[in-house]
C-alpha positions as CSV (number, residue, x, y, z in Angstrom):
1,M,-15.8,-11.7,15.6
2,R,-14.3,-12.7,12.3
3,L,-13.9,-9.9,9.8
4,G,-13.0,-10.1,6.2
5,V,-11.2,-7.3,4.3
6,L,-11.1,-7.3,0.5
7,D,-8.4,-5.0,-0.7
8,V,-8.5,-4.2,-4.5
9,G,-5.1,-2.7,-5.1
10,S,-3.2,-1.7,-8.2
11,N,-1.0,-4.8,-8.2
12,T,-2.7,-7.3,-5.9
13,V,-6.3,-8.1,-4.9
14,H,-6.2,-9.5,-1.4
15,L,-8.7,-11.1,0.9
16,L,-7.6,-11.0,4.5
17,V,-9.6,-12.8,7.2
18,M,-9.0,-11.5,10.7
19,D,-10.2,-12.3,14.2
20,A,-10.9,-8.8,15.6
21,H,-12.7,-7.4,18.7
22,Q,-13.0,-3.9,20.1
23,G,-10.0,-3.2,22.4
24,A,-7.9,-6.1,21.0
25,R,-5.4,-6.3,18.2
26,P,-6.7,-7.8,15.0
27,L,-5.1,-11.3,14.4
28,P,-4.8,-12.6,10.9
29,A,-6.5,-16.0,10.4
30,F,-6.4,-16.5,6.6
31,S,-5.1,-14.8,3.5
32,H,-5.9,-15.2,-0.1
33,K,-4.5,-13.0,-2.8
34,E,-3.7,-12.8,-6.5
35,E,-1.6,-10.4,-8.6
36,L,-4.3,-9.1,-11.0
37,R,-2.2,-6.0,-11.9
38,L,-5.3,-4.0,-12.6
39,A,-3.3,-0.9,-13.3
40,E,-1.9,-2.7,-16.4
41,H,-5.4,-3.2,-17.6
42,L,-6.1,0.5,-17.9
43,V,-6.5,1.1,-21.7
44,D,-8.1,3.6,-24.1
45,G,-8.0,6.6,-21.9
46,D,-7.7,4.9,-18.5
47,R,-10.7,2.5,-19.0
48,L,-10.4,-0.8,-17.1
49,S,-10.4,-3.4,-19.8
50,E,-13.0,-6.1,-20.2
51,E,-10.4,-8.6,-19.2
52,G,-9.4,-6.7,-16.1
53,A,-13.0,-6.2,-15.1
54,A,-13.8,-9.9,-15.6
55,R,-10.7,-11.0,-13.6
56,L,-11.7,-8.7,-10.8
57,A,-15.3,-9.9,-10.7
58,A,-14.1,-13.6,-10.7
59,F,-11.8,-12.9,-7.8
60,V,-14.6,-11.2,-5.8
61,R,-16.9,-14.2,-6.4
62,E,-14.2,-16.5,-5.2
63,A,-13.5,-14.2,-2.2
64,V,-17.2,-14.4,-1.2
65,R,-17.1,-18.2,-1.2
66,I,-13.9,-18.2,0.8
67,A,-15.3,-15.7,3.3
68,E,-18.3,-17.8,3.8
69,D,-16.2,-21.0,4.3
70,K,-14.0,-19.2,6.8
71,G,-16.9,-18.0,8.9
72,V,-16.6,-14.3,8.1
73,E,-19.4,-12.3,9.8
74,D,-18.6,-8.9,8.2
75,L,-16.9,-8.2,4.9
76,V,-15.4,-4.8,4.2
77,A,-14.3,-4.2,0.6
78,F,-12.3,-1.2,-0.8
79,A,-10.4,-0.2,-3.9
80,T,-7.4,2.1,-4.3
81,S,-5.7,3.9,-7.2
82,A,-6.2,1.6,-10.1
83,V,-10.0,1.5,-9.8
84,R,-10.0,5.2,-8.7
85,D,-8.1,6.2,-11.9
86,A,-10.4,4.1,-14.2
87,V,-13.0,6.3,-15.9
88,N,-15.3,3.3,-15.9
89,G,-14.4,2.2,-12.3
90,E,-17.8,3.0,-10.8
91,E,-19.5,1.1,-13.6
92,V,-17.4,-1.9,-13.0
93,L,-17.9,-1.9,-9.3
94,A,-21.7,-1.4,-9.7
95,Q,-21.8,-4.5,-11.9
96,I,-19.8,-6.5,-9.3
97,K,-22.2,-5.3,-6.6
98,A,-25.2,-6.4,-8.7
99,D,-23.7,-9.8,-9.3
100,T,-22.2,-10.5,-5.8
101,R,-23.8,-8.0,-3.4
102,V,-20.3,-6.9,-2.4
103,D,-20.1,-3.1,-2.2
104,I,-16.5,-2.1,-3.0
105,Q,-15.9,1.4,-1.7
106,V,-13.3,3.5,-3.6
107,L,-10.9,5.2,-1.2
108,S,-9.4,8.6,-2.0
109,G,-5.7,9.1,-1.7
110,D,-6.1,11.1,1.4
111,D,-8.3,8.3,2.9
112,E,-5.5,5.8,2.2
113,A,-3.0,8.1,4.0
114,R,-5.2,8.7,7.0
115,L,-6.2,5.0,7.5
116,T,-2.6,3.9,7.1
117,F,-1.6,6.5,9.6
118,L,-4.2,5.2,12.1
119,A,-2.8,1.6,11.7
120,V,0.7,2.8,12.4
121,R,-0.3,4.9,15.4
122,R,-2.1,1.9,16.9
123,W,0.9,-0.3,16.3
124,F,3.5,1.9,17.8
125,G,1.4,3.7,20.4
126,W,1.4,7.2,21.9
127,S,4.9,7.0,23.1
128,S,6.1,7.4,19.5
129,G,5.2,11.1,19.6
130,R,4.8,12.8,16.2
131,L,4.7,10.2,13.5
132,L,5.7,10.7,9.9
133,V,4.3,7.8,7.8
134,T,5.2,7.0,4.2
135,D,3.6,4.3,2.0
136,I,4.5,3.5,-1.6
137,G,1.8,1.6,-3.4
138,G,1.4,0.5,-7.0
139,G,-0.3,3.8,-8.1
140,S,0.5,6.4,-5.4
141,L,2.7,7.5,-2.6
142,E,1.0,8.4,0.7
143,I,2.5,10.7,3.3
144,A,0.9,11.6,6.7
145,S,2.2,13.3,9.8
146,G,0.6,13.9,13.2
147,I,0.6,13.4,17.0
148,D,-2.9,11.9,17.3
149,E,-4.8,9.1,15.6
150,E,-6.0,11.6,13.0
151,P,-3.0,13.1,11.1
152,D,-2.4,16.8,10.9
153,V,-1.7,16.4,7.2
154,A,-2.3,13.7,4.7
155,V,-1.0,13.8,1.2
156,S,-1.3,11.4,-1.8
157,L,0.9,11.8,-4.9
158,P,0.7,9.8,-8.2
159,L,4.1,8.3,-7.5
160,G,3.3,4.6,-7.2
161,A,6.1,2.2,-8.2
162,G,4.0,0.4,-10.8
163,R,2.7,3.6,-12.4
164,L,6.2,5.2,-12.6
165,T,7.7,2.0,-14.1
166,R,5.1,1.9,-16.9
167,E,5.2,5.6,-17.6
168,W,9.0,6.3,-17.5
169,F,11.0,3.1,-18.3
170,T,11.2,1.6,-21.8
171,A,14.0,-0.9,-21.3
172,D,15.1,-3.5,-18.8
173,P,17.2,-2.3,-17.2
174,P,16.3,1.3,-18.0
175,E,18.6,3.7,-19.7
176,A,20.6,6.0,-17.4
177,E,18.8,9.1,-18.8
178,E,15.4,7.5,-18.0
179,V,16.5,6.9,-14.4
180,R,17.7,10.5,-14.1
181,A,14.5,11.9,-15.7
182,L,12.4,9.9,-13.2
183,R,14.5,11.0,-10.3
184,R,14.0,14.7,-11.2
185,H,10.3,14.2,-11.7
186,V,9.8,12.4,-8.3
187,R,11.9,14.9,-6.4
188,A,10.0,17.8,-7.9
189,E,6.6,16.2,-7.0
190,I,7.6,15.5,-3.4
191,G,9.3,18.8,-3.1
192,R,6.1,20.7,-3.8
193,T,4.5,19.1,-0.7
194,A,7.5,18.8,1.6
195,G,7.0,22.2,3.1
196,V,3.3,21.5,3.8
197,V,4.2,18.4,5.8
198,A,7.3,19.9,7.4
199,K,5.5,22.9,8.9
200,Y,4.0,20.7,11.5
201,G,7.4,19.9,13.0
202,R,10.0,17.3,12.9
203,P,8.8,13.7,13.5
204,D,9.8,11.8,16.6
205,H,9.4,8.6,14.7
206,A,9.6,8.1,10.9
207,V,7.8,5.0,9.7
208,A,7.3,3.2,6.3
209,T,4.7,0.7,5.3
210,S,3.9,-1.3,2.1
211,K,5.4,-4.2,0.2
212,T,7.9,-1.9,-1.6
213,F,9.5,-0.6,1.6
214,R,9.5,-4.1,3.1
215,Q,11.4,-5.4,0.1
216,L,13.8,-2.5,0.1
217,A,14.5,-3.1,3.8
218,R,15.0,-6.8,3.3
219,I,17.6,-6.4,0.5
220,A,19.4,-3.9,2.7
221,G,19.7,-6.5,5.5
222,A,16.4,-6.4,7.5
223,A,15.1,-9.7,9.0
224,P,13.0,-11.9,6.7
225,S,9.2,-12.0,7.1
226,G,9.5,-15.5,8.5
227,D,11.0,-14.1,11.7
228,G,7.6,-12.7,12.5
229,P,6.0,-9.2,12.8
230,Y,7.5,-8.2,16.1
231,V,11.1,-8.1,14.9
232,K,12.3,-4.5,14.5
233,R,13.1,-3.8,10.9
234,T,14.7,-0.6,9.6
235,L,15.9,1.0,6.4
236,T,18.7,3.5,6.5
237,H,19.0,6.3,3.8
238,E,22.6,5.4,3.3
239,A,21.8,1.8,2.5
240,L,18.9,2.8,0.3
241,T,21.0,5.2,-1.8
242,E,23.5,2.5,-2.4
243,W,20.9,-0.1,-3.4
244,T,19.1,2.4,-5.7
245,A,22.2,2.7,-7.8
246,R,22.7,-1.1,-7.8
247,L,19.0,-1.8,-8.8
248,A,19.3,0.7,-11.7
249,A,22.0,-1.6,-13.2
250,M,20.0,-4.8,-12.8
251,P,17.4,-6.3,-15.1
252,A,14.2,-7.4,-13.4
253,A,15.2,-11.1,-13.5
254,R,18.3,-10.3,-11.4
255,R,16.3,-8.2,-8.9
256,A,13.9,-11.2,-8.5
257,E,16.8,-13.2,-7.2
258,L,17.4,-10.8,-4.3
259,P,16.2,-11.8,-0.8
260,G,12.5,-11.0,-0.2
261,V,11.8,-9.7,-3.8
262,S,9.0,-11.4,-5.7
263,A,9.2,-11.9,-9.4
264,G,5.9,-10.1,-9.9
265,R,7.2,-6.9,-8.3
266,A,10.9,-7.0,-9.3
267,A,10.3,-4.8,-12.4
268,Q,8.9,-1.9,-10.3
269,L,11.4,-2.1,-7.4
270,L,13.7,0.5,-8.9
271,A,11.0,3.1,-9.3
272,G,10.0,2.3,-5.7
273,A,13.5,2.8,-4.5
274,I,13.8,6.2,-6.4
275,V,10.6,7.4,-4.6
276,A,11.8,6.1,-1.2
277,D,15.2,7.7,-1.7
278,A,13.7,11.0,-2.6
279,A,11.3,11.0,0.4
280,M,14.0,10.2,2.9
281,D,16.2,12.8,1.4
282,L,13.7,15.7,1.2
283,F,12.2,15.0,4.6
284,E,15.7,14.5,6.1
285,L,15.1,11.0,7.4
286,P,18.2,9.0,8.1
287,V,16.3,5.9,9.0
288,L,12.8,4.5,8.6
289,E,11.2,1.8,10.8
290,I,9.1,-0.7,8.9
291,C,5.6,-1.2,10.3
292,P,3.8,-4.5,9.6
293,W,0.4,-2.8,9.8
294,A,-0.8,-0.6,6.9
295,L,-4.0,0.2,5.0
296,R,-5.9,-3.0,5.5
297,E,-5.4,-2.9,9.3
298,G,-6.4,0.7,9.3
299,V,-9.7,-0.2,7.5
300,I,-10.3,-2.9,10.1
301,L,-9.6,-0.6,13.1
302,R,-11.9,2.1,11.7
303,R,-14.6,-0.5,11.2
304,L,-14.2,-1.7,14.8
305,D,-14.2,1.8,16.1
306,G,-17.6,2.4,14.5
307,M,-19.3,-0.7,15.8
308,P,-21.6,-0.6,18.9
309,M,-20.6,-2.4,21.9
310,G,-21.5,-6.1,21.8
311,R,-21.8,-8.4,18.8
312,P,-22.8,-6.6,15.6
313,S,-25.4,-7.9,13.2
314,L,-24.3,-9.5,10.0
315,T,-23.8,-7.2,7.1
316,D,-25.7,-7.6,3.9
317,Q,-23.4,-9.3,1.5
């Protein structure tokens, strides 16, 4: 069957159309996305601005039209930290549902961590043993560890690359003291939860997902995305430490010239690198392997797991 997943993230809103069946790997068929940067539209005490809400509603209407054109039978929609943090998030989503009949579910941070972990487990399989999965989004950092498809521990911290850039940096490139202050803050936040994760044991396989980690791995020498999803890509802590220092001295325009770095995410890449460096250091991870599957695939897999055998009926959209 053809599934559609509408991912309302802090940076990007993304419609992914996939051909998916129980017992088979989901295959991407079509992708449509736009950098709405909803987190930057949080104003007046974390309210999503009228402009931000209008842009989101317009994208959802467009996504519905595209999904129909592409033959989507089932559309699953979810939102993460930007809408979760907005005090009027439920109100905005209720209006979108009334206008489009698309029910966008707000995921908790723990939900994000668990669904991402599921996707990584399915990608690498049981032979990977205990997995430790890290994911840096625009608004939060997710960490999960476990030996099964359901992690033993799942943690979400407000350490997203976009959030930290807005809250801690005032210049481009930031002042050295701002970088040091953010580094201290990030390490203190992760340090509070490191023991909770570590008590379940050392991972057999440490994995990273998300655009931030993919970009960091790419500038450190990993294969480009054009080489396909099955090429092994890794990020070493040694290379990351070196690149974090280099990124701190670069303005965003210079970072955007690096391989694999988009202009829209260049400004927040330093904050992402600081978070990644802290996580690898505090969890004693010399290397991370980059997984091409993440939250969206986890949502699809969970959806398929919950379907009865045979063709499901169309959802009410």
